[in-house]
C-alpha positions in Angstrom: 0.0 0.0 0.0 2.8 2.4 0.9 4.5 1.7 -2.5 1.3 2.3 -4.3 0.9 5.7 -2.6 4.5 6.5 -3.4 4.0 5.5 -7.1 0.8 7.6 -7.2 2.5 10.6 -5.8 5.3 10.2 -8.3 2.8 9.9 -11.1 1.0 13.1 -10.0 4.3 15.0 -9.8 5.2 13.9 -13.3 1.8 14.8 -14.6 2.1 18.2 -13.0 5.4 18.7 -14.7 4.0 17.5 -18.0 1.2 20.0 -17.8 3.4 22.8 -16.7 5.8 22.1 -19.6 3.1 23.2 -22.0 3.7 26.8 -20.9 6.8 26.7 -23.1 4.7 27.1 -26.2 4.3 30.7 -25.1 8.1 31.0 -24.7 8.9 29.5 -28.1 8.3 32.7 -30.1 10.8 34.6 -27.8 13.4 31.8 -27.5 16.2 34.0 -29.0 15.7 36.9 -26.5 15.3 34.3 -23.7 18.6 32.7 -24.7 20.3 36.1 -24.5 18.9 36.5 -21.1 20.2 33.1 -20.0 23.7 34.0 -21.3 23.6 37.2 -19.3 22.5 35.3 -16.3 25.4 32.8 -16.6 27.8 35.7 -17.0 26.4 37.5 -14.0 26.6 34.4 -11.9 30.2 33.6 -12.8 31.4 37.2 -12.4 29.8 37.3 -8.9 32.0 34.3 -8.0 35.1 36.4 -8.6 34.2 39.1 -6.0 34.8 37.0 -2.8 38.3 36.1 -4.0 39.2 39.8 -4.6 37.8 40.8 -1.3 39.8 38.1 0.4 42.9 39.4 -1.6 42.3 42.9 -0.2 42.1 41.6 3.3 45.1 39.4 2.8 47.2 42.3 1.5 46.3 44.3 4.7 47.0 41.4 7.0 50.2 40.2 5.3 51.5 43.7 4.5 51.7 43.2 0.8 53.5 39.9 0.9 50.7 38.0 -0.7 49.4 38.2 -4.2 50.4 37.4 -7.8 50.5 39.0 -11.2 48.3 38.3 -14.3 49.5 38.9 -17.8 46.8 40.0 -20.3 48.7 40.6 -23.5 50.9 43.6 -22.9 49.0 44.4 -19.7 50.5 43.2 -16.4 48.0 43.3 -13.5 49.7 43.1 -10.1 47.2 41.6 -7.6 49.6 42.3 -4.7 48.8 46.0 -5.0 45.8 47.2 -3.0 45.0 49.9 -5.5 45.0 47.5 -8.4 42.7 45.1 -6.7 40.3 47.9 -5.8 40.2 49.2 -9.4 39.6 45.6 -10.7 36.9 45.1 -8.1 35.2 48.4 -9.1 35.3 47.5 -12.8 33.7 44.1 -12.0 30.9 45.8 -10.0 30.2 48.2 -13.0 30.3 45.3 -15.4 28.1 43.1 -13.2 25.7 46.0 -12.7 25.3 46.5 -16.5 24.8 42.8 -17.0 22.2 42.6 -14.2 20.3 45.5 -15.8 20.2 43.9 -19.3 19.4 40.5 -17.8 16.4 41.8 -15.9 15.3 43.9 -18.9 15.7 40.9 -21.3 13.7 38.5 -19.0 11.0 41.2 -18.6 10.6 41.6 -22.3 10.1 37.8 -22.7 7.8 37.4 -19.7 5.6 40.4 -20.4 5.0 39.2 -24.0 4.4 35.7 -22.7 1.9 36.9 -20.1 0.1 39.1 -22.6 -0.5 36.1 -24.9 -1.4 33.9 -21.9 -3.8 36.4 -20.5 -5.5 36.9 -23.9 -5.7 33.1 -24.5 -7.0 32.4 -21.0 -9.7 35.1 -21.2 -10.7 34.2 -24.8 -11.0 30.5 -23.7 -12.9 31.4 -20.5 -15.6 33.4 -22.3 -16.2 30.4 -24.6 -16.7 27.9 -21.9 -20.2 26.3 -21.8 -22.8 27.5 -19.3 -22.5 24.2 -17.3 -18.9 25.2 -16.5 -20.0 28.5 -15.0 -22.7 26.8 -13.0 -20.1 24.6 -11.3 -17.4 27.3 -10.8 -17.3 30.3 -8.6 -16.6 33.7 -10.1 -13.8 34.3 -7.6 -12.0 31.1 -8.5 -12.2 32.0 -12.2 -11.0 35.5 -11.6 -8.1 34.0 -9.7 -6.9 32.3 -12.9 -6.7 35.6 -14.7 -5.2 37.6 -11.9 -3.3 35.8 -9.1 -2.3 32.6 -11.0 -1.0 34.4 -14.0 0.8 36.9 -11.7 2.5 33.9 -10.0 3.6 32.6 -13.4 4.9 36.0 -14.3 7.0 36.2 -11.1 8.3 32.7 -11.8 9.6 33.5 -15.3 10.7 37.1 -14.4 12.8 36.4 -11.3 12.3 32.9 -9.7 13.7 30.7 -12.5 16.7 33.1 -12.9 17.4 33.2 -9.2 17.0 29.5 -8.9 19.6 28.8 -11.7 21.9 31.5 -10.2 21.9 29.9 -6.8 22.7 26.5 -8.2 25.6 27.9 -10.2 27.0 29.7 -7.1 26.7 26.5 -5.1 28.3 24.2 -7.6 31.2 26.4 -8.7 31.6 28.0 -5.3 32.3 24.5 -3.8 34.7 23.9 -6.7 36.6 27.0 -5.7 36.7 25.9 -2.1 38.3 22.6 -3.0 40.9 24.6 -4.9 41.7 26.7 -1.8 41.7 23.9 0.8 40.4 20.3 0.3 40.6 19.6 4.1 38.6 22.7 5.1 36.1 22.2 2.3 35.4 18.7 3.5 34.8 20.0 7.0 32.4 22.6 5.6 30.5 20.0 3.4 30.0 17.7 6.4 27.5 20.2 7.8 25.5 20.5 4.6 23.6 17.2 4.7 22.2 18.0 8.1 21.0 21.4 6.9 19.5 19.9 3.7 17.6 17.2 5.6 16.3 19.7 8.1 15.2 22.0 5.2 13.4 19.1 3.5 11.6 18.1 6.7 10.7 21.6 7.8 9.9 22.7 4.3 7.4 19.9 3.8 5.4 21.0 6.8 5.8 24.7 6.0 4.6 24.2 2.4 1.6 22.2 3.5 0.6 24.7 6.1 1.2 27.6 3.7 -1.1 25.9 1.1 -3.8 25.4 3.7 -3.4 29.1 4.8 -3.8 30.2 1.1 -6.8 28.0 0.7 -8.4 29.6 3.8 -7.6 33.1 2.5 -9.2 32.2 -0.8 -12.3 31.0 1.0 -12.5 34.2 3.0 -12.0 36.3 -0.2 -14.9 34.4 -1.8 -17.1 35.3 1.2 -16.2 39.0 0.7 -17.0 38.8 -3.0 -20.3 37.1 -2.5 -21.3 39.5 0.3 -20.4 42.6 -1.8 -22.0 41.3 -4.9 -25.2 40.5 -3.0 -25.1 43.6 -0.7 -28.7 44.5 -1.5 -29.9 41.1 -0.1 -27.5 41.4 2.9 -29.0 44.8 3.9 -32.5 43.9 3.0 -32.5 40.9 5.4 -30.4 42.8 8.0 -27.8 40.1 7.8 -24.7 42.3 8.3 -24.0 40.5 11.6 -24.4 37.1 10.0 -22.0 37.9 7.2 -19.6 39.5 9.7 -19.7 36.2 11.7 -19.3 34.1 8.6 -16.2 36.1 7.5 -14.9 36.2 11.1 -15.0 32.4 11.3 -13.1 32.1 8.0 -10.6 34.7 9.1 -10.0 32.8 12.3 -9.1 29.7 10.3 -6.6 31.9 8.4 -5.1 32.9 11.8 -5.1 29.3 13.0 -3.2 28.0 10.0 -1.0 31.1 9.8 0.1 30.6 13.4 0.9 27.0 12.8 3.0 27.9 9.8 4.7 30.6 11.8 5.6 28.1 14.6 7.2 25.8 12.1 9.1 28.6 10.4 10.3 29.8 13.8 11.5 26.4 14.7 13.3 26.1 11.4 14.9 29.5 11.9 16.0 28.6 15.4 17.6 25.3 14.1 19.4 27.1 11.3 20.7 29.9 13.5 22.0 27.4 16.1 23.4 24.9 13.7 24.7 27.5 11.1 26.6 29.6 13.6 27.9 26.4 15.2 29.1 25.2 11.9 30.7 28.6 11.0 32.5 28.6 14.3 33.8 25.1 13.7 35.1 26.1 10.2 36.8 29.2 11.6 38.5 27.1 14.3 39.7 24.6 11.7 40.9 27.4 9.4 42.8 29.0 12.3 44.6 25.8 12.8 45.6 25.6 9.1 46.8 29.3 9.3 49.0 28.4 12.2 50.5 25.4 10.4 51.1 27.5 7.3 48.9 25.3 5.1 46.6 28.2 4.2 47.3 31.9 3.6 45.2 34.7 5.2 43.8 35.9 1.9 42.7 32.4 0.9 41.2 31.8 4.3 39.2 35.0 4.2 38.1 34.2 0.6 37.1 30.8 1.9 34.9 32.3 4.6 33.3 34.7 2.1 32.6 31.9 -0.4 31.2 29.8 2.4 28.9 32.6 3.4 27.8 33.0 -0.2 27.2 29.3 -0.6 25.3 29.2 2.7 23.1 32.1 1.6 22.5 30.4 -1.8 21.5 27.2 0.1 19.1 29.2 2.2 17.7 31.0 -0.8 17.5 27.8 -2.8 14.7 26.4 -0.5 12.6 29.6 -1.0 13.2 29.7 -4.7 12.3 26.0 -5.0 9.1 26.7 -3.1 8.4 29.6 -5.5 9.1 27.3 -8.5 6.6 24.8 -7.0 4.0 27.5 -6.7 4.7 28.6 -10.2 4.2 25.0 -11.5 0.9 24.7 -9.6 -0.3 28.0 -11.1 0.7 26.9 -14.6 -1.0 23.6 -14.1 -4.3 25.3 -13.1 -4.2 27.7 -16.1 -3.2 24.9 -18.5 -6.1 22.8 -17.2 -8.5 25.7 -18.0 -7.0 26.2 -21.4 -7.3 22.5 -22.2 -10.8 22.1 -21.0 -13.6 21.7 -23.6 -15.1 24.9 -24.8 -17.8 26.0 -27.1 -16.9 25.9 -30.8 -16.9 29.7 -31.4 -14.5 31.4 -33.7 -13.6 34.8 -32.3 -11.7 35.9 -35.4 -14.5 35.3 -38.0 -17.6 37.5 -38.2 -20.8 35.5 -37.6 -22.5 34.4 -40.8 -26.0 35.8 -41.5 -28.2 32.7 -41.6 -31.5 34.5 -42.7 -33.5 32.2 -40.5 -37.3 32.1 -40.8 -37.7 31.2 -37.2 -39.4 27.8 -37.2 -38.6 25.9 -34.0 -39.2 22.2 -33.2 -38.4 20.1 -30.1 -38.5 16.4 -30.8 -38.6 14.1 -27.8 -36.0 16.2 -26.0 -34.8 15.0 -22.6 -32.3 16.7 -20.4 -30.7 16.7 -17.0 -27.9 18.8 -15.6 -24.5 17.2 -15.4 -24.2 17.9 -11.6 -27.7 16.5 -11.0 -28.0 13.5 -13.3 -30.6 11.9 -11.0 -33.1 14.7 -11.6 -34.6 14.8 -15.1 -35.5 18.4 -16.0 -37.1 17.7 -19.4 -38.7 14.4 -20.4 -39.4 13.6 -24.0 -40.6 17.1 -24.7 -42.0 17.7 -28.1 -43.6 20.9 -29.6 -43.5 23.0 -32.8 -43.4 26.8 -33.2 -44.2 28.4 -36.6 -42.2 31.3 -37.8 -43.5 34.6 -36.5 -45.7 33.0 -33.8 -45.8 34.3 -30.2 -45.5 31.3 -28.0 -45.8 31.4 -24.2 -44.3 28.9 -21.7 -46.2 28.6 -18.5 -46.2 26.2 -15.6 -45.3 25.8 -11.9 -41.8 26.7 -10.7 -39.4 24.0 -11.7 -41.4 22.9 -14.7 -38.5 23.4 -17.1 -39.5 26.7 -18.7 -36.1 28.4 -18.3 -34.3 25.2 -19.3 -36.2 25.2 -22.7 -35.1 28.7 -23.6 -31.5 28.0 -22.3 -31.5 24.9 -24.6 -32.8 27.0 -27.5 -29.8 29.3 -27.0 -27.6 26.2 -26.8 -26.5 26.9 -23.3 -27.1 23.2 -22.8 -27.3 20.3 -25.2 -30.1 17.6 -25.1 -29.3 14.3 -23.5 -31.6 12.8 -26.1 -33.9 14.0 -28.8 -33.4 16.9 -31.3 -33.9 20.6 -31.5 -34.6 21.8 -35.0 -34.4 25.4 -36.4 -36.1 25.8 -39.8 -36.1 22.0 -40.1 -32.4 21.6 -39.5 -30.7 20.1 -36.5 -29.5 23.2 -34.6 -26.1 21.7 -33.8 -25.4 21.9 -37.5 -25.4 25.7 -37.4 -22.2 27.5 -36.4 -22.9 28.4 -32.8 -22.1 32.1 -33.0 -24.2 32.5 -36.2 -27.1 30.8 -34.5 -27.0 33.0 -31.4 -26.7 36.1 -33.6 -30.2 35.4 -34.9 -31.6 35.4 -31.3 -32.0 38.0 -28.6 -32.7 37.5 -24.9 -34.6 39.9 -22.6 -34.2 38.4 -19.1 -36.1 39.1 -15.9 -33.0 40.3 -14.1 -31.3 42.6 -16.5 -27.6 43.1 -15.9 -26.2 46.1 -17.6 -22.5 46.8 -18.0 -20.9 49.7 -16.2 -20.6 52.1 -19.2 -23.0 54.5 -20.7 -26.6 53.9 -21.8 -25.5 54.2 -25.4 -22.8 51.5 -24.9 -25.3 49.2 -23.3 -27.8 49.6 -26.1 -25.0 49.1 -28.7 -24.1 45.8 -27.1 -26.9 44.3 -29.2 -25.1 45.5 -32.4 -21.5 46.6 -31.8 -20.6 49.4 -34.2 -24.1 50.7 -34.5 -24.5 54.3 -35.4 -25.9 57.0 -33.1 -29.1 57.2 -35.2 -29.6 53.4 -34.9 -29.1 53.5 -31.1 -31.5 56.4 -30.8 -34.2 54.7 -32.9 -33.9 51.5 -30.9 -34.3 53.5 -27.7 -37.4 55.1 -29.1 -39.0 51.8 -30.1 -38.3 50.5 -26.6 -40.1 53.4 -25.0 -36.8 54.4 -23.4 -35.9 57.6 -25.3 -38.1 59.8 -23.1 -36.4 59.0 -19.7 -33.0 58.9 -21.4 -33.5 62.5 -22.7 -34.4 63.6 -19.1 -30.9 62.8 -17.9 -28.3 65.6 -18.1 -25.9 63.5 -20.0 -28.6 61.7 -22.1 -27.1 58.7 -24.0 -23.8 59.2 -22.3 -25.3 58.7 -18.8 -23.2 56.2 -16.8 -25.5 53.4 -15.6 -23.2 52.2 -12.8 -22.2 48.7 -11.9 -24.8 46.2 -13.1 -27.0 49.2 -14.0 -27.6 50.2 -10.4 -28.2 53.9 -11.3 -31.4 53.0 -13.2 -34.7 51.7 -12.0 -35.9 48.2 -12.9 -38.3 49.4 -15.6 -35.5 51.6 -17.1 -33.1 48.7 -17.2 -35.7 46.5 -18.9 -36.3 49.1 -21.6 -32.6 49.4 -22.1 -32.5 45.6 -22.6 -35.4 45.8 -25.0 -33.6 48.6 -27.0 -30.6 46.3 -27.1 -32.8 43.5 -28.6 -34.5 45.9 -31.0 -31.0 47.0 -32.3 -30.1 43.3 -32.8 -33.1 42.7 -35.0 -33.4 39.0 -34.2 -35.5 36.4 -35.9 -36.1 34.6 -32.6 -36.8 36.6 -29.5 -36.7 35.1 -26.0 -38.5 36.9 -23.1 -37.7 35.4 -19.7 -40.4 36.8 -17.3 -39.4 40.3 -18.6 -42.2 42.1 -16.6 -42.6 40.0 -13.5 -40.7 42.3 -11.1 -42.1 45.7 -12.3 -44.7 48.0 -11.0 -47.9 48.6 -12.9 -46.7 51.8 -14.7 -43.4 50.3 -15.6 -45.0 47.1 -16.7 -47.3 49.0 -19.1 -44.4 50.8 -20.7 -42.3 47.7 -21.0 -45.2 45.6 -22.3 -45.9 48.2 -25.0 -42.3 48.0 -26.0 -42.3 44.2 -26.0 -45.4 44.1 -28.2 -43.6 46.3 -30.7 -40.5 44.1 -30.5 -42.4 40.8 -30.9 -44.2 41.9 -34.0 -43.1 39.8 -37.0 -40.7 37.7 -35.0 -40.8 34.2 -33.5 -41.2 35.0 -29.8 -40.8 32.6 -26.9 -42.2 34.1 -23.7 -41.9 32.8 -20.2 -44.5 34.5 -18.0 -45.8 34.1 -14.5 -48.4 36.8 -15.0 -50.8 35.0 -17.3 -52.6 38.2 -18.1 -49.6 39.3 -20.3 -49.9 36.3 -22.6 -53.5 36.1 -23.4 -52.9 37.2 -27.0 -50.2 34.6 -27.6 -50.7 32.4 -30.7 -49.8 29.3 -28.7 -49.5 28.5 -25.0 -47.4 25.5 -23.8 -48.2 24.4 -20.3 -45.3 22.5 -18.7 -45.2 20.4 -15.5 -42.2 18.4 -14.2 -40.5 18.7 -17.6 -43.4 17.3 -19.6 -45.9 19.1 -21.9 -49.2 18.9 -20.1 -51.4 21.2 -22.3 -51.1 23.4 -25.4 -53.4 25.8 -27.2 -54.6 29.4 -27.1 -55.7 31.1 -24.0 -59.4 30.6 -24.7 -58.9 26.9 -25.5 -57.0 26.3 -22.3 -59.2 28.3 -20.1 -62.2 26.3 -21.2 -60.6 23.0 -20.1 -62.2 21.8 -16.9 -59.6 20.6 -14.4 -56.8 21.9 -16.8 -53.6 23.0 -15.3 -53.6 26.4 -17.1 -57.1 27.1 -15.9 -56.1 26.2 -12.3 -53.0 28.5 -12.5 -55.2 31.3 -13.9 -57.8 30.9 -11.2 -55.1 31.0 -8.5 -53.7 34.3 -9.9 -57.2 35.8 -10.1 -57.8 34.9 -6.4 -54.4 36.4 -5.5 -55.1 39.6 -7.4 -58.5 39.9 -5.8 
């Protein structure tokens, strides 16, 4: 069992790396610039390894009063490293050279990373908006927003700094240890004897710290979701006076953040304590051994000081390596999440090609359509549903709550696909149409209209991007919206606020109708468009809807049966099945009919 768990863990790790490696397709177009950056990184790392030796030389010259040092012949140039001034000049030139390399290295990696992230952000967003409705039903908005923001930011940090620093630390460790062996094999072996203990401790402590850090981040994410849900639904929170409930809910989540944060802090503190005690002990031991070698004449003072500086550099690299490795792991995790999203199945919509004009007549036919949601496969929403709608007809869907009315219109828009059966448009299977072209022939006026945060004109033009001012104004007029728009000081340029909060419900509905008018659809879908309005607003909206429905195939969901009496056909649904169909007069005359029962209930309630 233990071996199976180990194999499973290895498999998961390899799978994570396999998925993460797909990010390199975004690096491929910039491989030349990236290669230059890598060369600069190697140069910077190797040049930095010269500095401790020169600093040790300076100290040795001071201690040994100029008796240590050697000369280097570079063509006709003879550099005397026993001269303090010469070493200082060389050191200054190295600092300038290294500073220039560091600038161009950072700039080069920034060019590559920013261009990669631009392409990745675009691809992620373009893929996200083409995901099917079922995907959005199962995912939280906060989690999806995290893919675009925090995950891609983590990937950006990984490619901008983390990978470069990780490689730099490894170079310093490997070549630094090689220099130490050159200075003194005996002292280097003493120094290396301490490394396994530190590495083992880092692995053990790091495992717990990473686990607790992940749990802390998960708790933070959960608390952020609570904040987002609360602020998004602030109207409901205040209407139900649930501020204290939300504060308590967030407080409990924040307490979990504190709990895991403190656990993580304890482990980090223990690790720091261990490192301080063991590291200072190891340094003291190395200095003692070095002093013995100095006394015996096996080691010069300049080499001993250089040895100590290299040891400190290597020790710092070892300490930084653990943090960089953890950052690399976070980067791999973020890449894996984004790649999972990019490789998930999306709707077949071509964003580059303009939707084809289908010139539909508007005939609709459901043939034995059955459906259940993927997350609730045990509950059948539609059962062998069949009906026909002729082009230009106004058809109403009525029935008790949960009868499947909204599912029918969602299926018509191809938000969902039938489990069995067919949906035909003008006698053709609607899956044979290009999805974007099919939806371009339809328009939806929902019950809860959500406007975008721009101007009124921009929201109306959403039905036909690029529409002229005259077209927008005419659409507003036909939707009975022009009068209230003209009353605003900024008229069409009035900002509606987030989700259209600056407008009343009736005004938002008429903006949505104007948007549909501008679209000029063959098939119009009205999802309880007047159910939440007052009488005056309902009259204005209903007049606008009647103008909009004229000459189009219209599918209307209505709870107020008084608004659909003029419909050409009324379909009465119950538990996903078609119970009755006919005109208002035909259905109202049916004794014990469901439509008549619903009508009588509404009459009693109105009385």
